[in-house]
C-alpha positions in Angstrom: 0.0 0.0 0.0 2.9 2.4 0.7 4.9 1.6 -2.5 2.3 2.8 -5.0 2.6 6.6 -4.4 6.4 6.2 -4.6 6.1 4.6 -8.1 3.8 7.3 -9.2 6.3 10.0 -8.3 9.1 8.3 -10.2 6.9 8.0 -13.3 5.9 11.7 -13.0 9.6 12.7 -12.9 10.5 10.6 -15.9 7.7 12.1 -17.9 8.8 15.7 -17.2 12.5 14.8 -17.9 11.6 13.5 -21.3 9.5 16.5 -22.0 12.3 18.9 -21.0 14.8 17.1 -23.2 12.4 17.3 -26.2 11.9 21.0 -25.6 15.7 21.6 -25.3 16.3 19.7 -28.6 13.6 21.6 -30.4 15.1 24.9 -29.1 18.7 24.0 -30.2 17.4 22.8 -33.6 15.6 26.1 -34.1 18.7 28.1 -33.1 20.8 26.2 -35.5 18.4 26.7 -38.4 18.3 30.4 -37.4 22.0 30.7 -37.5 22.2 28.9 -40.8 19.6 31.2 -42.2 21.4 34.2 -40.9 24.9 33.2 -42.1 26.4 36.5 -43.5 27.9 37.1 -47.0 31.4 38.5 -47.4 31.6 41.7 -49.4 34.3 41.5 -52.1 35.5 43.2 -55.2 36.3 41.2 -58.3 37.9 41.6 -61.8 37.7 39.4 -64.8 40.7 37.3 -66.0 41.9 38.8 -69.3 43.8 37.7 -72.3 46.1 40.5 -73.6 49.6 41.4 -74.5 51.8 41.6 -71.4 55.3 43.1 -71.1 57.6 42.1 -68.4 59.1 44.9 -66.3 62.1 44.9 -64.0 62.7 47.7 -61.6 65.2 49.3 -59.3 66.0 52.4 -57.3 68.5 55.0 -58.4 69.1 58.7 -58.9 69.3 60.9 -62.0 72.8 62.0 -63.0 73.9 64.3 -65.8 75.0 62.8 -69.1 78.3 64.6 -68.7 79.8 66.8 -66.0 83.0 68.8 -65.6 84.4 70.0 -62.3 86.9 72.4 -63.7 90.2 72.5 -61.8 92.9 75.2 -62.6 96.4 74.0 -63.6 98.0 76.9 -61.8 97.6 78.5 -58.5 96.7 82.2 -58.7 94.1 84.7 -57.3 90.8 84.9 -59.2 90.8 88.1 -61.3 87.1 87.9 -62.3 84.2 85.5 -62.9 82.2 85.8 -66.1 79.3 83.4 -65.1 77.0 82.7 -62.1 75.2 79.6 -60.9 72.5 78.7 -63.4 74.3 80.3 -66.3 74.1 78.3 -69.6 77.4 78.0 -71.3 78.8 76.7 -74.5 81.9 74.5 -75.1 85.0 76.8 -75.1 83.3 79.7 -73.5 85.4 81.6 -70.9 84.1 81.2 -67.3 86.8 83.0 -65.2 90.2 84.7 -65.5 93.0 84.3 -63.0 95.7 86.9 -62.3 98.2 86.5 -65.2 100.4 89.6 -65.6 103.6 87.5 -65.2 102.3 85.0 -67.7 101.6 87.8 -70.3 105.2 89.1 -69.8 106.6 85.6 -70.3 104.7 85.3 -73.6 106.0 88.6 -74.8 109.6 87.6 -73.9 109.4 84.3 -75.7 107.7 85.9 -78.6 110.7 88.2 -79.0 113.1 85.3 -78.8 111.1 83.5 -81.5 111.3 86.4 -83.9 115.1 86.6 -83.3 115.5 82.8 -84.0 113.3 83.1 -87.1 115.5 86.0 -88.5 118.6 84.0 -87.8 117.2 81.0 -89.6 116.4 83.1 -92.6 119.8 84.7 -92.6 121.5 81.3 -92.4 119.4 79.5 -95.0 118.9 82.3 -97.4 122.2 84.2 -97.2 125.0 82.7 -95.1 125.0 79.1 -96.5 124.6 80.3 -100.1 127.4 82.8 -99.8 129.7 80.3 -98.2 128.9 77.9 -101.0 129.5 80.4 -103.7 132.8 81.5 -102.2 134.0 77.9 -102.0 133.1 77.4 -105.6 134.9 80.6 -106.6 138.0 79.5 -104.6 138.0 76.2 -106.3 137.7 77.7 -109.7 140.6 80.1 -108.9 142.8 77.3 -107.6 142.0 75.2 -110.7 143.0 78.1 -113.0 146.3 78.6 -111.1 147.0 74.9 -111.2 146.4 74.7 -115.0 148.6 77.8 -115.5 151.5 76.3 -113.5 151.1 73.0 -115.4 151.5 74.8 -118.7 154.6 76.7 -117.5 156.2 73.4 -116.3 155.4 71.7 -119.6 156.9 74.7 -121.6 160.1 74.9 -119.4 160.5 71.1 -119.6 160.6 71.5 -123.4 163.0 74.4 -123.3 165.3 72.6 -120.8 165.5 69.6 -123.1 166.6 71.9 -125.9 169.2 73.6 -123.6 167.4 77.0 -123.9 167.0 77.5 -120.1 168.9 76.3 -117.1 167.6 73.5 -114.8 167.0 76.0 -112.0 164.1 77.6 -114.0 162.5 74.2 -114.5 162.8 73.4 -110.8 161.2 76.7 -109.8 158.3 76.1 -112.1 157.8 72.6 -110.8 157.7 73.8 -107.2 155.1 76.4 -108.1 153.1 73.6 -109.7 153.1 71.6 -106.5 151.8 74.6 -104.5 149.1 75.2 -107.0 148.1 71.5 -107.0 147.9 71.6 -103.1 145.8 74.8 -103.2 143.4 73.2 -105.7 143.0 70.0 -103.7 142.2 72.1 -100.5 139.6 74.2 -102.3 138.0 71.1 -103.8 137.8 69.3 -100.5 136.4 72.4 -98.8 133.7 72.7 -101.3 132.8 69.0 -101.0 132.7 69.3 -97.2 130.6 72.4 -97.3 128.1 70.6 -99.6 127.9 67.3 -97.6 128.4 68.3 -94.0 128.8 72.0 -93.1 125.8 73.2 -95.0 123.5 70.6 -93.5 124.9 71.2 -90.0 124.5 74.9 -90.3 120.9 74.6 -91.5 120.1 72.0 -88.7 121.6 74.3 -86.1 119.4 77.2 -87.3 116.3 75.0 -87.4 117.1 73.7 -83.9 117.3 77.2 -82.5 114.1 78.2 -84.2 112.2 75.1 -82.9 113.5 75.8 -79.4 112.2 79.3 -79.6 108.8 78.1 -80.9 108.6 75.6 -78.0 109.3 78.2 -75.4 106.7 80.5 -76.9 104.1 77.8 -77.1 104.8 76.9 -73.4 104.4 80.5 -72.4 101.1 80.7 -74.3 99.9 77.5 -72.7 100.8 78.9 -69.3 98.8 82.0 -70.1 95.8 79.9 -71.3 95.8 78.1 -67.9 94.8 81.5 -66.4 91.7 81.5 -68.6 89.1 79.0 -67.3 87.0 77.8 -70.2 84.1 75.3 -70.3 85.0 71.9 -71.9 81.3 71.1 -72.5 77.9 72.6 -73.3 75.9 72.8 -70.1 74.8 74.8 -67.1 76.9 76.1 -64.2 75.8 74.2 -61.1 78.5 75.2 -58.6 80.9 78.2 -58.1 82.3 78.0 -54.6 84.8 80.9 -54.8 84.5 84.6 -55.5 86.7 87.1 -57.3 89.9 87.9 -55.3 90.1 84.5 -53.6 92.9 82.1 -54.3 92.4 79.4 -56.8 94.5 76.4 -56.0 95.4 73.4 -58.3 93.3 70.4 -57.3 90.3 72.5 -56.2 87.4 72.9 -58.5 86.3 76.5 -59.0 83.4 75.9 -61.4 81.2 72.9 -62.1 79.4 72.5 -65.4 76.7 69.8 -66.0 75.2 68.8 -69.3 71.6 68.3 -68.3 70.1 68.2 -71.8 69.8 64.5 -71.1 69.9 62.7 -67.7 71.0 59.2 -67.0 69.5 56.7 -64.5 72.1 54.1 -63.7 70.2 51.0 -62.4 72.0 48.1 -60.8 70.2 44.8 -61.6 71.0 41.1 -61.2 72.2 39.1 -64.2 68.9 37.3 -64.4 66.9 40.5 -64.4 68.9 41.9 -67.3 68.6 38.8 -69.5 65.4 40.0 -71.1 66.5 43.6 -71.5 68.0 45.1 -74.7 69.5 48.4 -75.7 66.8 50.7 -77.1 64.1 49.3 -74.8 61.6 51.5 -73.1 61.9 52.6 -69.5 59.7 54.6 -67.1 60.9 56.6 -64.2 58.7 57.7 -61.3 59.3 59.7 -58.2 57.3 61.7 -55.6 59.5 64.7 -56.8 58.4 64.3 -60.4 55.2 65.7 -61.9 54.2 62.5 -63.6 56.4 59.7 -65.0 59.4 60.3 -67.1 60.1 58.2 -70.2 63.5 57.1 -71.5 65.4 54.5 -73.4 67.9 51.9 -72.4 71.3 53.1 -73.8 73.7 50.7 -72.1 73.8 47.3 -70.5 77.2 46.8 -68.9 79.1 43.8 -70.4 80.7 42.9 -67.1 79.5 42.3 -63.5 80.4 44.9 -60.9 83.0 43.1 -58.7 81.6 44.6 -55.5 77.9 44.0 -55.9 77.9 41.3 -58.7 75.2 43.3 -60.5 75.0 44.7 -64.0 74.7 48.5 -64.5 72.0 49.5 -66.9 71.8 53.1 -68.2 68.5 54.8 -69.1 68.7 58.0 -71.0 66.0 60.6 -70.3 65.7 63.6 -72.6 65.7 66.8 -70.6 65.9 69.7 -73.1 63.4 71.8 -71.1 65.3 71.3 -67.8 62.2 69.8 -66.2 64.1 67.0 -64.4 66.9 67.8 -61.9 70.2 65.9 -61.4 70.2 64.1 -58.1 66.5 63.3 -58.0 65.8 59.8 -56.6 63.7 57.7 -58.9 62.1 54.3 -59.3 63.0 52.9 -62.7 60.8 50.3 -64.5 62.5 48.8 -67.6 60.5 46.9 -70.3 61.7 43.4 -71.1 60.0 40.5 -72.9 56.4 40.8 -74.3 54.0 37.9 -74.5 51.0 38.1 -76.9 47.6 37.0 -75.7 48.8 36.2 -72.2 46.1 35.2 -69.6 46.5 37.7 -66.8 45.1 38.5 -63.4 45.6 41.6 -61.3 48.4 41.3 -58.8 46.0 42.0 -56.0 44.2 38.8 -56.8 47.2 36.6 -56.0 47.3 35.0 -52.6 50.0 32.7 -51.0 48.8 29.5 -49.6 50.1 27.8 -46.4 52.2 25.5 -48.6 53.8 28.5 -50.3 52.1 28.1 -53.6 50.1 30.9 -55.3 46.4 30.8 -55.7 43.3 33.0 -56.5 39.8 33.0 -55.2 37.4 32.5 -58.2 33.7 33.5 -57.8 31.3 31.3 -59.6 27.8 31.9 -60.8 26.4 30.9 -57.4 28.5 33.7 -55.7 30.5 31.1 -53.9 34.3 31.7 -53.7 36.6 28.7 -54.6 40.3 28.7 -54.2 42.3 27.6 -57.3 46.0 27.1 -57.4 47.7 28.9 -60.3 51.1 28.8 -62.0 52.4 32.3 -62.7 54.8 33.8 -65.3 55.9 37.3 -65.9 54.5 40.5 -64.4 54.4 44.2 -65.5 53.9 45.4 -62.0 50.1 45.6 -62.3 49.1 42.3 -63.8 50.6 38.8 -63.7 50.6 36.1 -66.4 48.8 33.0 -65.3 50.0 29.8 -67.1 47.4 27.5 -65.6 44.5 27.4 -63.1 42.1 30.0 -64.6 40.6 31.0 -67.9 39.7 34.3 -69.5 36.4 35.5 -68.2 36.7 34.0 -64.8 36.0 36.4 -61.9 38.8 36.6 -59.3 38.6 38.4 -56.0 40.9 41.4 -55.8 39.7 42.8 -52.5 38.4 40.8 -49.5 40.1 37.4 -50.2 42.5 37.6 -47.2 41.9 34.8 -44.8 38.8 33.6 -46.8 38.0 29.9 -46.7 37.1 27.8 -49.8 33.3 27.8 -50.3 32.6 31.1 -48.7 29.5 32.9 -49.8 30.4 36.3 -51.2 28.6 39.4 -52.3 30.2 41.5 -55.1 30.3 45.1 -54.0 29.3 48.0 -56.2 32.9 49.1 -56.7 33.8 45.6 -58.0 30.7 45.6 -60.2 31.8 48.9 -61.7 35.3 47.7 -62.3 33.9 44.6 -63.9 31.6 46.5 -66.2 33.8 49.4 -67.1 36.1 49.4 -70.2 39.8 49.1 -69.6 42.1 52.2 -69.8 44.4 52.1 -72.8 47.5 52.8 -70.7 47.4 50.3 -67.8 44.3 48.1 -68.3 42.5 49.7 -65.3 39.0 51.3 -65.7 38.9 55.1 -65.2 36.3 57.1 -63.3 34.9 58.6 -66.5 34.4 55.2 -68.1 32.7 53.9 -65.0 30.1 56.7 -65.2 29.5 55.9 -68.8 29.2 52.3 -68.1 26.4 52.9 -65.6 
């Protein structure tokens, strides 16, 4: 009789426990369905995969330097007499920039000029008068000696005939023979003197006069050169960029007193690795950008160094930038982008669309027609700094996420934002493939 109420109480508890569990299950199921129904969409921006010509660019940091520059150093030490230019003056090659004190040099030129005139007159006297007169006198002496010798020979012959006939004594014959010997000796001496004058003396005299004249010319030219060192002239066309001294100050050898730069063209010397320069060629296009420049500057590759720099193991590449207007300044730091290989009909995606997976490979998030993002691994090729070539993984027309893909899981529901839709609908800009604000308005 006492056990029946106890059993009823147990049954009552079990009934309520089951009912509570059923209610809890129903509540949890409803919450789960509510959460699934309220699962948010991720707002993203997308762009379409394109097929277009793509040019590879390599880049580097450098500064603009003048095409040519001359820091003019005087060859003599002297006070500065006057300057003829200021900073910013445009000068031509050979134009005088400054004059140093040169009174002593002017006097040296005058002195050497007088010595040169004297040597020149002596040379003329020697070659046009002295040598000719000596030669003529030697010829006349020889002719006179020959005539005397012939006369004495006739006398001897005549007296020899008379002596044989007994008409004259032997003493007269001996006297005539002695005179003949003297005449023969005088003739031989005159003949030898003439030959020596022709072969040796005349040449030596002329050479001596020429030597004296050349020496005088050399001293005069040296004096003129010394005077020219006091006149500072520009070796190039350009503009004066530095003039550290003033008139009256001492100009010393080894110290530049004027600096001239040719800024009609500037050079950007970019140091790149050997692999980066493999696709470059002389004459290729290059673009220079800087916060200091009002827009990009365009130039051409003019030199690719044939040898590696021993210190950095890089190659120096020169980019020539025309600067006739003087718009660009030497010393400006710039970022240089150099055009290399070009691939036609390359499949490209914006650089912003590329993500790096945990395994280190590259991938993109592709949005399908169901607005669900799926991660696809891609193999990339060259890049122009804005777009990258994709060798496999996507096709032209696929939509890839450019903004909002960071940390996104595969299969995430997405919502394409208005900006992304405008980018997708707007035509590409002719310069860099990106839509412009104007074309976005037209598209809508």
